[in-house]
N, C-alpha and C positions, 0 to 999 in steps of 0.2 A: 504493500500500500504506500509506504513512504517513497519507494522507488518510482511508482507511477505518479505520485504527487510532485516529486522533484522533476521528473520528465515533463510534466505539465507546466511547471514553472519555467523550465528552460525554453519550452515552446512559446510561452507568453513573452519571455524575454526577447526571443528572436523576432517575434511579431512586433513587439514594441519598438525595437531598435531599427529593424529593416522595413517596417510597415510603410513608412513614408516613401521609401524608395520604390516599393511595389506600386504605390498609388501614382507616383511620378511616372514610372515606366508605363503603366496603363494609360495615363493621360497623354503622354508623349506619343505612344503608339496610335491612339485614336486621332491625335492631331495630324500625325504623318499620313495616316490612311485618308483622312478628310482632305488634306492638301493634295494628295495624289489623285483623288477623285476629281477635285476641282481643276487640277492641272490637265487631266485627260479631257474633261469636258470643255475646257477653254481651247485646247489644241484641236479638238474635233470641230468646234465652232469656227476656229480660225482657218483650218484647212478646208472646211466646207465652202468658205467664201472665196477660195482661190483654186486655181487649177492644180497646183502642186504645193508641197510644203515650202515655207519661206526659208531660203538658204542665203546667208550673208557671205559674200566672197571675202577671202583674206585681205585682198588689196582694198576692197571697199571699207573693211574694218579699220585698216591702217590709215586710210584717208580721213575717216571720221575722227579717229583719235588725234590726228595732226590738226584738224580744224578746231577741235575742242581746245588743244594746247595753245594754238594761235589766238583763239578768242580769249583765253585766260590771260595771255601776255598782253593783249590789247587793253583788257580791263585794268591790269596793274599799271599800265602807263598813264591811265586817266587820273591817277591821284594828283592832288595839288602839290607842286614842287615845294611850296612853303611849308605844307604839312609834313612832307618827307624830311625837310631840313630840321624842323622842330623835333621830330621824332629821333633823328640822329643825335641832336644835342642832348635830349633827355637821356638817351641811352649812355652817352659819354659821361654825363654828370650823375649817373645813378650810383647811390652810395648805400652800402649794406650797413645797417645799424646793429651793433652787437651789444648784448647785455654787459654792463661794466664788470660784473663778477666773472663772467665767462671770458671777457677780454683779458683780465688779469691772469686767469688760469692759463690762457693761451700764451700770454707774454712770458710767464714764468716757466712754462713747460719746455721740455727738451724737444728737439726736432722730431725724434721718434714719436713722442707723445702727440705733437701737433699732427703728424701724419696719421696716427691711429685715430684721432678725433675726426679728421677730415674724411677718412675712409670708412668710419663706423656707420653702419646703416642697420638699424634694428630689424627692419622688415626683411632685408636680405638674409640676416642671420636666422631669423625665424623660418623663412622659406627654405633655407639650406638645411636646417634641422629637421623640418618636416619631410623634405626629400630623402634625407638619410634614414629617417624612421620608416618611410614607405619602402625603401630598399630592404631594410632589415625585416620588415613585416613579411616579405616573401619567404624568408627562411625561419622566422621566429616560431612558426607552428611546428616545424620539424624539431627544433631545439627543445621546445616544451614537451613534445611527445616522447622524445628520447630521454629527457630527464624523468618523466613519469614512468617510463618502462624500467629505467635503472632503479628508481625508488621501489617499484613493485617487486622486481627480481631480487633486490637486496633484502627485502623483507622476507620473501619466500626462502632465501638461502639461510638467513640468520635467525629465523623465527624459533627453531627448535634446538638452538645451541647457545653457547655462552656469549655470542656476539649479537644477540637479539636487541640489546640496548642501542647498538649502532644503527640497526635497521629502523628502530623506533625513532631515533633522533633524526634520521634522514627523512622519514615519512612525515614526522611532525613539522620539520623545517619546510618541506615542500608544501604542506597544507597551510602553514602560516603565511609563507611568501605569496602563494597563489591568491589567498584571500585578501592579503594586503594590496596586491596589484589590482584586483578587481575593485576594491573599495576606492583606491586612489584614482583608477580610471573613470569611475562614475563621477567623481568630483571634477577631474580634469576635463571630462567631456562637456560638462555644463559650462565651465569657464571658457574653454576653447570655442564652443559654439557661439557664445555671445560676444566674445572679444575678437575672434578670428574668422567666424563663420565656417569653422572646420569641425567636422564630426569625427571625433577620435574613435568612437566605438564601431563605426562602419568602415572608415578608411584605414585604421590600424587595428583591425579586429583580431589578428593573430597575436599581436603583442599584448593588447589590453583586454581581450575578451575570451576568445576560444582557446588560446594557448593556456592561460592561467586556469580557465575552467577545466580543461583536460587534466592539468596537473593536480588541481584540487580534488577532482573525483577519484583519480588513481591513488593519490596520497590518502584519501579517506578510506578507500578499500584496503590499502596496506595497514592503516591503523586498526581497521576492523579485524584484519587477520591477527594482528598482535593482541588486541583486546576487543572482543565482540561487543562489549558493553561501553566502548568509548563513545561519548556523546558528540558525534560529528554531524549528525543530521541537522540539528538546529542551527549550527554554525553555517552549514552549507545553504540552508534555506535563506538565512539572513544575507549571505554573500550574493545570492542570486537576486534578491530583492533590490539591492543597490543599483545594478544596471537597469532594472525595470523602472525604478523611480526616476533615474536619470533620463531614460528615453522618454518617459511620459512628460517630464518637466520640459524637455527640449521641444517636443512636438506640440505641447499645449501653449507655449509662450509665443 
């Protein structure tokens, strides 16, 4: 009964997190099909009014582009010379105002510090970090599955000998780490969604969702092998509830 209930919670979690994508996919598919029908109807009406399909020759297309470029150049020449001169003077006299505190910091800093401040761009660093995580996400699932298998095999090997405490330590560590990752991922997902418009649970699901969930389940089974009365079910239920709450909060806001 507990297994069925936990499986139901996992299904609810998946629907909560990926439900919006399914709705978007259905809506986009309907829009594409509707546009395709409208395009076919338009082409049929267009072709019915002509003897054959309209074909634009490559030379005609190049001539049309040249005419458009020439017209644009003529329009640019129509600007008032006085206005052009004033704009050039304004650009020459343009002055960048710097906060006095920042100016002192820049003046007292070393050339390397100045160069670092000039080249620092928070958005680029965030984008680079997300790109690196997305690359890692492709292999993270394998790493988590491998760790879970090692924990389970270690418990099977050490359960009935004097090294059982080592197996219990590894299983308990995997259980705690996986639950901690899921908890932090639920919080990070909300912050990233409202600050960066980036969904961590869907774009980095191997790192922050399915990988830790696999490790948590296998570690829980290993703990059950060590001690069948180990209270892991309640902790697992609460861990699954965090992504569900995060997904509901993201989609309702």
